[in-house]
mmCIF file of the N, C-alpha and C atoms, coordinates in Angstrom:
data_MODEL
# 
_entry.id   MODEL 
# 
loop_
_atom_site.group_PDB 
_atom_site.id 
_atom_site.type_symbol 
_atom_site.label_atom_id 
_atom_site.label_alt_id 
_atom_site.label_comp_id 
_atom_site.label_asym_id 
_atom_site.label_entity_id 
_atom_site.label_seq_id 
_atom_site.pdbx_PDB_ins_code 
_atom_site.Cartn_x 
_atom_site.Cartn_y 
_atom_site.Cartn_z 
_atom_site.occupancy 
_atom_site.B_iso_or_equiv 
_atom_site.pdbx_formal_charge 
_atom_site.auth_seq_id 
_atom_site.auth_comp_id 
_atom_site.auth_asym_id 
_atom_site.auth_atom_id 
_atom_site.pdbx_PDB_model_num 
ATOM 1   N N  . UNK A 1 1  ? 5.383   -17.837 26.939 1.00 0.00 ? 1  UNK A N  1 
ATOM 2   C CA . UNK A 1 1  ? 5.750   -17.787 28.323 1.00 0.00 ? 1  UNK A CA 1 
ATOM 3   C C  . UNK A 1 1  ? 5.417   -16.419 28.911 1.00 0.00 ? 1  UNK A C  1 
ATOM 4   N N  . UNK A 1 2  ? 4.921   -15.507 28.065 1.00 0.00 ? 2  UNK A N  1 
ATOM 5   C CA . UNK A 1 2  ? 4.505   -14.195 28.542 1.00 0.00 ? 2  UNK A CA 1 
ATOM 6   C C  . UNK A 1 2  ? 3.221   -13.828 27.825 1.00 0.00 ? 2  UNK A C  1 
ATOM 7   N N  . UNK A 1 3  ? 2.508   -12.911 28.388 1.00 0.00 ? 3  UNK A N  1 
ATOM 8   C CA . UNK A 1 3  ? 1.253   -12.464 27.811 1.00 0.00 ? 3  UNK A CA 1 
ATOM 9   C C  . UNK A 1 3  ? 0.155   -12.524 28.848 1.00 0.00 ? 3  UNK A C  1 
ATOM 10  N N  . UNK A 1 4  ? -1.059  -12.282 28.407 1.00 0.00 ? 4  UNK A N  1 
ATOM 11  C CA . UNK A 1 4  ? -2.212  -12.324 29.301 1.00 0.00 ? 4  UNK A CA 1 
ATOM 12  C C  . UNK A 1 4  ? -2.473  -13.757 29.748 1.00 0.00 ? 4  UNK A C  1 
ATOM 13  N N  . UNK A 1 5  ? -3.107  -13.919 30.896 1.00 0.00 ? 5  UNK A N  1 
ATOM 14  C CA . UNK A 1 5  ? -3.429  -15.265 31.374 1.00 0.00 ? 5  UNK A CA 1 
ATOM 15  C C  . UNK A 1 5  ? -4.601  -15.823 30.582 1.00 0.00 ? 5  UNK A C  1 
ATOM 16  N N  . UNK A 1 6  ? -4.679  -17.141 30.528 1.00 0.00 ? 6  UNK A N  1 
ATOM 17  C CA . UNK A 1 6  ? -5.789  -17.797 29.844 1.00 0.00 ? 6  UNK A CA 1 
ATOM 18  C C  . UNK A 1 6  ? -7.092  -17.509 30.574 1.00 0.00 ? 6  UNK A C  1 
ATOM 19  N N  . UNK A 1 7  ? -8.185  -17.494 29.833 1.00 0.00 ? 7  UNK A N  1 
ATOM 20  C CA . UNK A 1 7  ? -9.497  -17.347 30.446 1.00 0.00 ? 7  UNK A CA 1 
ATOM 21  C C  . UNK A 1 7  ? -9.811  -18.600 31.260 1.00 0.00 ? 7  UNK A C  1 
ATOM 22  N N  . UNK A 1 8  ? -10.516 -18.459 32.374 1.00 0.00 ? 8  UNK A N  1 
ATOM 23  C CA . UNK A 1 8  ? -10.865 -19.640 33.171 1.00 0.00 ? 8  UNK A CA 1 
ATOM 24  C C  . UNK A 1 8  ? -11.626 -20.661 32.322 1.00 0.00 ? 8  UNK A C  1 
ATOM 25  N N  . UNK A 1 9  ? -11.229 -21.902 32.410 1.00 0.00 ? 9  UNK A N  1 
ATOM 26  C CA . UNK A 1 9  ? -11.882 -22.962 31.652 1.00 0.00 ? 9  UNK A CA 1 
ATOM 27  C C  . UNK A 1 9  ? -11.297 -23.208 30.276 1.00 0.00 ? 9  UNK A C  1 
ATOM 28  N N  . UNK A 1 10 ? -10.412 -22.341 29.785 1.00 0.00 ? 10 UNK A N  1 
ATOM 29  C CA . UNK A 1 10 ? -9.779  -22.532 28.482 1.00 0.00 ? 10 UNK A CA 1 
ATOM 30  C C  . UNK A 1 10 ? -8.528  -23.394 28.625 1.00 0.00 ? 10 UNK A C  1 
ATOM 31  N N  . UNK A 1 11 ? -8.271  -24.210 27.630 1.00 0.00 ? 11 UNK A N  1 
ATOM 32  C CA . UNK A 1 11 ? -7.072  -25.047 27.604 1.00 0.00 ? 11 UNK A CA 1 
ATOM 33  C C  . UNK A 1 11 ? -6.009  -24.491 26.663 1.00 0.00 ? 11 UNK A C  1 
ATOM 34  N N  . UNK A 1 12 ? -6.432  -23.741 25.651 1.00 0.00 ? 12 UNK A N  1 
ATOM 35  C CA . UNK A 1 12 ? -5.513  -23.133 24.693 1.00 0.00 ? 12 UNK A CA 1 
ATOM 36  C C  . UNK A 1 12 ? -5.844  -21.657 24.540 1.00 0.00 ? 12 UNK A C  1 
ATOM 37  N N  . UNK A 1 13 ? -4.843  -20.872 24.125 1.00 0.00 ? 13 UNK A N  1 
ATOM 38  C CA . UNK A 1 13 ? -5.006  -19.430 23.974 1.00 0.00 ? 13 UNK A CA 1 
ATOM 39  C C  . UNK A 1 13 ? -5.856  -19.087 22.758 1.00 0.00 ? 13 UNK A C  1 
ATOM 40  N N  . UNK A 1 14 ? -6.483  -17.929 22.817 1.00 0.00 ? 14 UNK A N  1 
ATOM 41  C CA . UNK A 1 14 ? -7.245  -17.412 21.673 1.00 0.00 ? 14 UNK A CA 1 
ATOM 42  C C  . UNK A 1 14 ? -6.288  -17.128 20.527 1.00 0.00 ? 14 UNK A C  1 
ATOM 43  N N  . UNK A 1 15 ? -6.726  -17.377 19.311 1.00 0.00 ? 15 UNK A N  1 
ATOM 44  C CA . UNK A 1 15 ? -5.923  -17.097 18.128 1.00 0.00 ? 15 UNK A CA 1 
ATOM 45  C C  . UNK A 1 15 ? -5.926  -15.589 17.868 1.00 0.00 ? 15 UNK A C  1 
ATOM 46  N N  . UNK A 1 16 ? -4.739  -15.022 17.582 1.00 0.00 ? 16 UNK A N  1 
ATOM 47  C CA . UNK A 1 16 ? -4.643  -13.596 17.264 1.00 0.00 ? 16 UNK A CA 1 
ATOM 48  C C  . UNK A 1 16 ? -3.898  -13.431 15.948 1.00 0.00 ? 16 UNK A C  1 
ATOM 49  N N  . UNK A 1 17 ? -4.049  -12.263 15.348 1.00 0.00 ? 17 UNK A N  1 
ATOM 50  C CA . UNK A 1 17 ? -3.431  -11.967 14.051 1.00 0.00 ? 17 UNK A CA 1 
ATOM 51  C C  . UNK A 1 17 ? -2.228  -11.053 14.215 1.00 0.00 ? 17 UNK A C  1 
ATOM 52  N N  . UNK A 1 18 ? -1.341  -11.045 13.222 1.00 0.00 ? 18 UNK A N  1 
ATOM 53  C CA . UNK A 1 18 ? -0.322  -10.022 13.104 1.00 0.00 ? 18 UNK A CA 1 
ATOM 54  C C  . UNK A 1 18 ? 1.024   -10.294 13.730 1.00 0.00 ? 18 UNK A C  1 
ATOM 55  N N  . UNK A 1 19 ? 1.230   -11.446 14.321 1.00 0.00 ? 19 UNK A N  1 
ATOM 56  C CA . UNK A 1 19 ? 2.509   -11.697 14.991 1.00 0.00 ? 19 UNK A CA 1 
ATOM 57  C C  . UNK A 1 19 ? 3.509   -12.415 14.094 1.00 0.00 ? 19 UNK A C  1 
ATOM 58  N N  . UNK A 1 20 ? 3.159   -12.618 12.828 1.00 0.00 ? 20 UNK A N  1 
ATOM 59  C CA . UNK A 1 20 ? 4.063   -13.234 11.840 1.00 0.00 ? 20 UNK A CA 1 
ATOM 60  C C  . UNK A 1 20 ? 4.627   -14.556 12.339 1.00 0.00 ? 20 UNK A C  1 
ATOM 61  N N  . UNK A 1 21 ? 3.722   -15.498 12.617 1.00 0.00 ? 21 UNK A N  1 
ATOM 62  C CA . UNK A 1 21 ? 4.117   -16.832 13.100 1.00 0.00 ? 21 UNK A CA 1 
ATOM 63  C C  . UNK A 1 21 ? 4.990   -16.748 14.353 1.00 0.00 ? 21 UNK A C  1 
ATOM 64  N N  . UNK A 1 22 ? 4.567   -15.928 15.300 1.00 0.00 ? 22 UNK A N  1 
ATOM 65  C CA . UNK A 1 22 ? 5.230   -15.774 16.605 1.00 0.00 ? 22 UNK A CA 1 
ATOM 66  C C  . UNK A 1 22 ? 6.632   -15.178 16.507 1.00 0.00 ? 22 UNK A C  1 
ATOM 67  N N  . UNK A 1 23 ? 6.985   -14.604 15.353 1.00 0.00 ? 23 UNK A N  1 
ATOM 68  C CA . UNK A 1 23 ? 8.302   -13.999 15.196 1.00 0.00 ? 23 UNK A CA 1 
ATOM 69  C C  . UNK A 1 23 ? 8.324   -12.549 15.673 1.00 0.00 ? 23 UNK A C  1 
ATOM 70  N N  . UNK A 1 24 ? 7.173   -11.906 15.801 1.00 0.00 ? 24 UNK A N  1 
ATOM 71  C CA . UNK A 1 24 ? 7.083   -10.525 16.266 1.00 0.00 ? 24 UNK A CA 1 
ATOM 72  C C  . UNK A 1 24 ? 6.498   -10.530 17.680 1.00 0.00 ? 24 UNK A C  1 
ATOM 73  N N  . UNK A 1 25 ? 7.372   -10.640 18.663 1.00 0.00 ? 25 UNK A N  1 
ATOM 74  C CA . UNK A 1 25 ? 6.945   -10.728 20.055 1.00 0.00 ? 25 UNK A CA 1 
ATOM 75  C C  . UNK A 1 25 ? 6.216   -9.490  20.529 1.00 0.00 ? 25 UNK A C  1 
ATOM 76  N N  . UNK A 1 26 ? 6.656   -8.289  20.078 1.00 0.00 ? 26 UNK A N  1 
ATOM 77  C CA . UNK A 1 26 ? 5.983   -7.052  20.482 1.00 0.00 ? 26 UNK A CA 1 
ATOM 78  C C  . UNK A 1 26 ? 4.541   -7.039  19.992 1.00 0.00 ? 26 UNK A C  1 
ATOM 79  N N  . UNK A 1 27 ? 4.330   -7.458  18.760 1.00 0.00 ? 27 UNK A N  1 
ATOM 80  C CA . UNK A 1 27 ? 2.970   -7.483  18.212 1.00 0.00 ? 27 UNK A CA 1 
ATOM 81  C C  . UNK A 1 27 ? 2.116   -8.504  18.958 1.00 0.00 ? 27 UNK A C  1 
ATOM 82  N N  . UNK A 1 28 ? 2.700   -9.647  19.309 1.00 0.00 ? 28 UNK A N  1 
ATOM 83  C CA . UNK A 1 28 ? 1.973   -10.671 20.069 1.00 0.00 ? 28 UNK A CA 1 
ATOM 84  C C  . UNK A 1 28 ? 1.486   -10.098 21.400 1.00 0.00 ? 28 UNK A C  1 
ATOM 85  N N  . UNK A 1 29 ? 2.377   -9.434  22.142 1.00 0.00 ? 29 UNK A N  1 
ATOM 86  C CA . UNK A 1 29 ? 2.013   -8.859  23.436 1.00 0.00 ? 29 UNK A CA 1 
ATOM 87  C C  . UNK A 1 29 ? 1.035   -7.704  23.261 1.00 0.00 ? 29 UNK A C  1 
ATOM 88  N N  . UNK A 1 30 ? 1.292   -6.802  22.294 1.00 0.00 ? 30 UNK A N  1 
ATOM 89  C CA . UNK A 1 30 ? 0.424   -5.648  22.071 1.00 0.00 ? 30 UNK A CA 1 
ATOM 90  C C  . UNK A 1 30 ? -0.980  -6.054  21.631 1.00 0.00 ? 30 UNK A C  1 
ATOM 91  N N  . UNK A 1 31 ? -1.110  -7.217  20.978 1.00 0.00 ? 31 UNK A N  1 
ATOM 92  C CA . UNK A 1 31 ? -2.417  -7.701  20.520 1.00 0.00 ? 31 UNK A CA 1 
ATOM 93  C C  . UNK A 1 31 ? -3.119  -8.545  21.577 1.00 0.00 ? 31 UNK A C  1 
ATOM 94  N N  . UNK A 1 32 ? -2.616  -8.490  22.805 1.00 0.00 ? 32 UNK A N  1 
ATOM 95  C CA . UNK A 1 32 ? -3.187  -9.219  23.937 1.00 0.00 ? 32 UNK A CA 1 
ATOM 96  C C  . UNK A 1 32 ? -3.086  -10.726 23.765 1.00 0.00 ? 32 UNK A C  1 
ATOM 97  N N  . UNK A 1 33 ? -1.945  -11.180 23.196 1.00 0.00 ? 33 UNK A N  1 
ATOM 98  C CA . UNK A 1 33 ? -1.685  -12.608 23.111 1.00 0.00 ? 33 UNK A CA 1 
ATOM 99  C C  . UNK A 1 33 ? -1.632  -13.218 24.508 1.00 0.00 ? 33 UNK A C  1 
ATOM 100 N N  . UNK A 1 34 ? -2.062  -14.458 24.619 1.00 0.00 ? 34 UNK A N  1 
ATOM 101 C CA . UNK A 1 34 ? -2.127  -15.119 25.915 1.00 0.00 ? 34 UNK A CA 1 
ATOM 102 C C  . UNK A 1 34 ? -0.986  -16.115 26.075 1.00 0.00 ? 34 UNK A C  1 
ATOM 103 N N  . UNK A 1 35 ? -0.523  -16.301 27.307 1.00 0.00 ? 35 UNK A N  1 
ATOM 104 C CA . UNK A 1 35 ? 0.506   -17.306 27.569 1.00 0.00 ? 35 UNK A CA 1 
ATOM 105 C C  . UNK A 1 35 ? -0.154  -18.674 27.644 1.00 0.00 ? 35 UNK A C  1 
ATOM 106 N N  . UNK A 1 36 ? 0.632   -19.705 27.409 1.00 0.00 ? 36 UNK A N  1 
ATOM 107 C CA . UNK A 1 36 ? 0.129   -21.075 27.457 1.00 0.00 ? 36 UNK A CA 1 
ATOM 108 C C  . UNK A 1 36 ? 0.094   -21.687 26.075 1.00 0.00 ? 36 UNK A C  1 
ATOM 109 N N  . UNK A 1 37 ? -0.465  -22.885 25.974 1.00 0.00 ? 37 UNK A N  1 
ATOM 110 C CA . UNK A 1 37 ? -0.557  -23.551 24.666 1.00 0.00 ? 37 UNK A CA 1 
ATOM 111 C C  . UNK A 1 37 ? -1.348  -22.688 23.678 1.00 0.00 ? 37 UNK A C  1 
ATOM 112 N N  . UNK A 1 38 ? -0.858  -22.634 22.452 1.00 0.00 ? 38 UNK A N  1 
ATOM 113 C CA . UNK A 1 38 ? -1.458  -21.790 21.413 1.00 0.00 ? 38 UNK A CA 1 
ATOM 114 C C  . UNK A 1 38 ? -2.275  -22.619 20.435 1.00 0.00 ? 38 UNK A C  1 
ATOM 115 N N  . UNK A 1 39 ? -3.368  -22.049 19.951 1.00 0.00 ? 39 UNK A N  1 
ATOM 116 C CA . UNK A 1 39 ? -4.205  -22.704 18.949 1.00 0.00 ? 39 UNK A CA 1 
ATOM 117 C C  . UNK A 1 39 ? -3.502  -22.728 17.587 1.00 0.00 ? 39 UNK A C  1 
ATOM 118 N N  . UNK A 1 40 ? -2.742  -21.668 17.295 1.00 0.00 ? 40 UNK A N  1 
ATOM 119 C CA . UNK A 1 40 ? -2.030  -21.577 16.024 1.00 0.00 ? 40 UNK A CA 1 
ATOM 120 C C  . UNK A 1 40 ? -0.818  -22.501 16.038 1.00 0.00 ? 40 UNK A C  1 
ATOM 121 N N  . UNK A 1 41 ? -0.515  -23.072 14.897 1.00 0.00 ? 41 UNK A N  1 
ATOM 122 C CA . UNK A 1 41 ? 0.642   -23.962 14.781 1.00 0.00 ? 41 UNK A CA 1 
ATOM 123 C C  . UNK A 1 41 ? 1.641   -23.376 13.791 1.00 0.00 ? 41 UNK A C  1 
ATOM 124 N N  . UNK A 1 42 ? 2.870   -23.851 13.863 1.00 0.00 ? 42 UNK A N  1 
ATOM 125 C CA . UNK A 1 42 ? 3.897   -23.469 12.902 1.00 0.00 ? 42 UNK A CA 1 
ATOM 126 C C  . UNK A 1 42 ? 4.012   -24.578 11.861 1.00 0.00 ? 42 UNK A C  1 
ATOM 127 N N  . UNK A 1 43 ? 3.860   -24.206 10.613 1.00 0.00 ? 43 UNK A N  1 
ATOM 128 C CA . UNK A 1 43 ? 4.038   -25.168 9.533  1.00 0.00 ? 43 UNK A CA 1 
ATOM 129 C C  . UNK A 1 43 ? 5.534   -25.388 9.318  1.00 0.00 ? 43 UNK A C  1 
ATOM 130 N N  . UNK A 1 44 ? 5.936   -26.454 8.632  1.00 0.00 ? 44 UNK A N  1 
ATOM 131 C CA . UNK A 1 44 ? 7.365   -26.674 8.405  1.00 0.00 ? 44 UNK A CA 1 
ATOM 132 C C  . UNK A 1 44 ? 8.020   -25.460 7.766  1.00 0.00 ? 44 UNK A C  1 
ATOM 133 N N  . UNK A 1 45 ? 9.199   -25.135 8.235  1.00 0.00 ? 45 UNK A N  1 
ATOM 134 C CA . UNK A 1 45 ? 9.916   -23.979 7.713  1.00 0.00 ? 45 UNK A CA 1 
ATOM 135 C C  . UNK A 1 45 ? 10.953  -23.493 8.700  1.00 0.00 ? 45 UNK A C  1 
ATOM 136 N N  . UNK A 1 46 ? 11.552  -22.353 8.416  1.00 0.00 ? 46 UNK A N  1 
ATOM 137 C CA . UNK A 1 46 ? 12.549  -21.741 9.287  1.00 0.00 ? 46 UNK A CA 1 
ATOM 138 C C  . UNK A 1 46 ? 11.923  -20.522 9.950  1.00 0.00 ? 46 UNK A C  1 
ATOM 139 N N  . UNK A 1 47 ? 12.042  -20.448 11.261 1.00 0.00 ? 47 UNK A N  1 
ATOM 140 C CA . UNK A 1 47 ? 11.465  -19.357 12.028 1.00 0.00 ? 47 UNK A CA 1 
ATOM 141 C C  . UNK A 1 47 ? 12.528  -18.802 12.964 1.00 0.00 ? 47 UNK A C  1 
ATOM 142 N N  . UNK A 1 48 ? 12.436  -17.511 13.255 1.00 0.00 ? 48 UNK A N  1 
ATOM 143 C CA . UNK A 1 48 ? 13.328  -16.844 14.200 1.00 0.00 ? 48 UNK A CA 1 
ATOM 144 C C  . UNK A 1 48 ? 12.466  -16.391 15.376 1.00 0.00 ? 48 UNK A C  1 
ATOM 145 N N  . UNK A 1 49 ? 12.347  -17.271 16.363 1.00 0.00 ? 49 UNK A N  1 
ATOM 146 C CA . UNK A 1 49 ? 11.443  -17.059 17.482 1.00 0.00 ? 49 UNK A CA 1 
ATOM 147 C C  . UNK A 1 49 ? 12.250  -16.822 18.751 1.00 0.00 ? 49 UNK A C  1 
ATOM 148 N N  . UNK A 1 50 ? 11.875  -15.820 19.530 1.00 0.00 ? 50 UNK A N  1 
ATOM 149 C CA . UNK A 1 50 ? 12.548  -15.479 20.769 1.00 0.00 ? 50 UNK A CA 1 
ATOM 150 C C  . UNK A 1 50 ? 12.328  -16.587 21.799 1.00 0.00 ? 50 UNK A C  1 
ATOM 151 N N  . UNK A 1 51 ? 13.388  -17.323 22.187 1.00 0.00 ? 51 UNK A N  1 
ATOM 152 C CA . UNK A 1 51 ? 13.219  -18.423 23.143 1.00 0.00 ? 51 UNK A CA 1 
ATOM 153 C C  . UNK A 1 51 ? 12.930  -17.940 24.565 1.00 0.00 ? 51 UNK A C  1 
ATOM 154 N N  . UNK A 1 52 ? 13.095  -16.642 24.831 1.00 0.00 ? 52 UNK A N  1 
ATOM 155 C CA . UNK A 1 52 ? 12.747  -16.113 26.150 1.00 0.00 ? 52 UNK A CA 1 
ATOM 156 C C  . UNK A 1 52 ? 11.262  -15.770 26.236 1.00 0.00 ? 52 UNK A C  1 
ATOM 157 N N  . UNK A 1 53 ? 10.597  -15.695 25.087 1.00 0.00 ? 53 UNK A N  1 
ATOM 158 C CA . UNK A 1 53 ? 9.181   -15.363 25.045 1.00 0.00 ? 53 UNK A CA 1 
ATOM 159 C C  . UNK A 1 53 ? 8.314   -16.584 24.716 1.00 0.00 ? 53 UNK A C  1 
ATOM 160 N N  . UNK A 1 54 ? 8.835   -17.469 23.872 1.00 0.00 ? 54 UNK A N  1 
ATOM 161 C CA . UNK A 1 54 ? 8.062   -18.636 23.442 1.00 0.00 ? 54 UNK A CA 1 
ATOM 162 C C  . UNK A 1 54 ? 8.866   -19.916 23.627 1.00 0.00 ? 54 UNK A C  1 
ATOM 163 N N  . UNK A 1 55 ? 8.184   -20.976 23.973 1.00 0.00 ? 55 UNK A N  1 
ATOM 164 C CA . UNK A 1 55 ? 8.792   -22.305 24.042 1.00 0.00 ? 55 UNK A CA 1 
ATOM 165 C C  . UNK A 1 55 ? 8.146   -23.128 22.921 1.00 0.00 ? 55 UNK A C  1 
ATOM 166 N N  . UNK A 1 56 ? 8.954   -23.578 21.983 1.00 0.00 ? 56 UNK A N  1 
ATOM 167 C CA . UNK A 1 56 ? 8.457   -24.353 20.852 1.00 0.00 ? 56 UNK A CA 1 
ATOM 168 C C  . UNK A 1 56 ? 8.752   -25.822 21.110 1.00 0.00 ? 56 UNK A C  1 
ATOM 169 N N  . UNK A 1 57 ? 7.718   -26.644 21.032 1.00 0.00 ? 57 UNK A N  1 
ATOM 170 C CA . UNK A 1 57 ? 7.862   -28.084 21.234 1.00 0.00 ? 57 UNK A CA 1 
ATOM 171 C C  . UNK A 1 57 ? 7.572   -28.769 19.902 1.00 0.00 ? 57 UNK A C  1 
ATOM 172 N N  . UNK A 1 58 ? 8.609   -29.289 19.228 1.00 0.00 ? 58 UNK A N  1 
ATOM 173 C CA . UNK A 1 58 ? 8.377   -29.971 17.948 1.00 0.00 ? 58 UNK A CA 1 
ATOM 174 C C  . UNK A 1 58 ? 7.567   -31.262 18.145 1.00 0.00 ? 58 UNK A C  1 
ATOM 175 N N  . UNK A 1 59 ? 6.615   -31.465 17.296 1.00 0.00 ? 59 UNK A N  1 
ATOM 176 C CA . UNK A 1 59 ? 5.790   -32.671 17.292 1.00 0.00 ? 59 UNK A CA 1 
ATOM 177 C C  . UNK A 1 59 ? 5.688   -33.168 15.862 1.00 0.00 ? 59 UNK A C  1 
ATOM 178 N N  . UNK A 1 60 ? 5.627   -34.456 15.696 1.00 0.00 ? 60 UNK A N  1 
ATOM 179 C CA . UNK A 1 60 ? 5.426   -34.994 14.356 1.00 0.00 ? 60 UNK A CA 1 
ATOM 180 C C  . UNK A 1 60 ? 3.948   -34.873 13.994 1.00 0.00 ? 60 UNK A C  1 
ATOM 181 N N  . UNK A 1 61 ? 3.691   -34.724 12.710 1.00 0.00 ? 61 UNK A N  1 
ATOM 182 C CA . UNK A 1 61 ? 2.312   -34.599 12.235 1.00 0.00 ? 61 UNK A CA 1 
ATOM 183 C C  . UNK A 1 61 ? 1.590   -35.929 12.408 1.00 0.00 ? 61 UNK A C  1 
ATOM 184 N N  . UNK A 1 62 ? 0.324   -35.847 12.704 1.00 0.00 ? 62 UNK A N  1 
ATOM 185 C CA . UNK A 1 62 ? -0.508  -37.039 12.872 1.00 0.00 ? 62 UNK A CA 1 
ATOM 186 C C  . UNK A 1 62 ? -1.517  -37.101 11.738 1.00 0.00 ? 62 UNK A C  1 
ATOM 187 N N  . UNK A 1 63 ? -1.828  -38.310 11.325 1.00 0.00 ? 63 UNK A N  1 
ATOM 188 C CA . UNK A 1 63 ? -2.834  -38.496 10.287 1.00 0.00 ? 63 UNK A CA 1 
ATOM 189 C C  . UNK A 1 63 ? -4.046  -39.177 10.892 1.00 0.00 ? 63 UNK A C  1 
ATOM 190 N N  . UNK A 1 64 ? -5.209  -38.597 10.671 1.00 0.00 ? 64 UNK A N  1 
ATOM 191 C CA . UNK A 1 64 ? -6.454  -39.186 11.149 1.00 0.00 ? 64 UNK A CA 1 
ATOM 192 C C  . UNK A 1 64 ? -7.191  -39.690 9.920  1.00 0.00 ? 64 UNK A C  1 
ATOM 193 N N  . UNK A 1 65 ? -7.292  -41.006 9.819  1.00 0.00 ? 65 UNK A N  1 
ATOM 194 C CA . UNK A 1 65 ? -7.939  -41.594 8.652  1.00 0.00 ? 65 UNK A CA 1 
ATOM 195 C C  . UNK A 1 65 ? -9.456  -41.612 8.853  1.00 0.00 ? 65 UNK A C  1 
ATOM 196 N N  . UNK A 1 66 ? -10.217 -41.489 7.742  1.00 0.00 ? 66 UNK A N  1 
ATOM 197 C CA . UNK A 1 66 ? -11.667 -41.523 7.866  1.00 0.00 ? 66 UNK A CA 1 
ATOM 198 C C  . UNK A 1 66 ? -12.147 -42.905 8.335  1.00 0.00 ? 66 UNK A C  1 
ATOM 199 N N  . UNK A 1 67 ? -13.232 -42.893 9.060  1.00 0.00 ? 67 UNK A N  1 
ATOM 200 C CA . UNK A 1 67 ? -13.806 -44.154 9.546  1.00 0.00 ? 67 UNK A CA 1 
ATOM 201 C C  . UNK A 1 67 ? -14.448 -44.903 8.386  1.00 0.00 ? 67 UNK A C  1 
ATOM 202 N N  . UNK A 1 68 ? -14.434 -46.227 8.465  1.00 0.00 ? 68 UNK A N  1 
ATOM 203 C CA . UNK A 1 68 ? -15.092 -47.055 7.460  1.00 0.00 ? 68 UNK A CA 1 
ATOM 204 C C  . UNK A 1 68 ? -16.530 -47.307 7.913  1.00 0.00 ? 68 UNK A C  1 
ATOM 205 N N  . UNK A 1 69 ? -17.470 -46.926 7.061  1.00 0.00 ? 69 UNK A N  1 
ATOM 206 C CA . UNK A 1 69 ? -18.881 -47.148 7.373  1.00 0.00 ? 69 UNK A CA 1 
ATOM 207 C C  . UNK A 1 69 ? -19.255 -48.557 7.002  1.00 0.00 ? 69 UNK A C  1 
ATOM 208 N N  . UNK A 1 70 ? -20.027 -49.163 7.858  1.00 0.00 ? 70 UNK A N  1 
ATOM 209 C CA . UNK A 1 70 ? -20.440 -50.549 7.584  1.00 0.00 ? 70 UNK A CA 1 
ATOM 210 C C  . UNK A 1 70 ? -21.916 -50.630 7.381  1.00 0.00 ? 70 UNK A C  1 
# 
């Protein structure tokens, strides 16, 4: 919910390093993290994320099965 704006034409933010799965808000902002949907995902686990800086929307995992060649 905070950070640099997305580049024109982008739908998701650029991936950045060092924010420890969005738990280090200062590092996210200092590394020029962008606001909006993020390319990085959180794997199952326990996280301590600032709700004033990030909005986490839980989603169930999806499985994409390979196509059958005929």
